[in-house]
N, C-alpha and C positions, 0 to 999 in steps of 0.2 A: 345418786338417785334420791328422789323425794319420798316422803311418807306416802302411804296409800291415800289416794284422793278420798275426801270425806263422804261424798254422796254418790249414789247411782251405781250403775254397772260400768265396768271398764272393758272395752273391746280388746281382745288379744288376737292379733292377726298372725296367721301362719303363711309365710310367703316363700317363693323361690327367688333368690337374689335379694337378700335383706339389705345389702348396701345400696343397691339401686332403688329399692323401695323407700328407704330412708331419704335418699336424695329426691325422689319423686314427691313424697309427702312434703318435703321442705319447699320445693319449687312450687308445687300446686296449691298447698294450703298454708304455707308459712310455718310449718311444724319445725320445732327445734329439738335436738337431742337434750334430754334432761339427764345429765351425767354421761359417762362413757358406756358404750354397749359392752355387754359381757361377751367376750370372744373366746370360743372354744379352741382347743389345741389344733384342730384341723383348719382354723381360720374362719369358720362359720360363726355367724352372730347367733348366740344362744338366747339373748334377751336384750332388747333396747326399749327405752321409754321416750316417746315423742310427745312433747307438750304442744298443744294447739291453743288458740286463743280462748276456747271455751271447754277445755278438757284435756284428756290424755288418751294416747293409744299405746298399747304394748305391742311389740312386734318381735318375731323370731323366725329364723330359717326353719324350713320344714325338717322334721325328724321322723321319717316313715317307720323306723324301728319302735317308736313310741306311739305310733298311731296318729301322728301329726303330719298331715300332708297338705301341701298347698293345692288350691283348687285348680282345675283346668280352665282353659279360656272360656270366658262368659259365665263363670261360676264364682261363688263367694264362700269363704270359710272363716267363721269368727267364733272364738271361744269367749264367753263372758266371765270375767273375774268379779265375784261378788264379795263384799265385806262379810266377815264371819257373822256379824250381828244380824244380817238378813237371814242367814241359814239357821241361826240358833233360836231356840224357843222351847216350849214344853215338850213338843213332839215334832218329828220330821217325818212326813209321809209323802209318798209319791201320789199324784192324782190318779184316779182310775181312768183307764183308757178303753 
């Protein structure tokens, strides 16, 4: 697997059927695996990196026990992976809501 992409946010998709999703992203967008997926003892894909023409997508099978569930039909679930330098600074504060 490659070094963390240099700029921007990185989408991390939680899916049901990671192998099928990888195949679909390949056929639909020309995505290619960047390295081998991390496969867990139960055979599920715990992490895969897909390289697109203009970026990367991280993808993993859902893990309800960790609070990572794939969306239902017609819904979307994405986690953003941000480089540490975006989060670092003199202070880190949540915006008022």
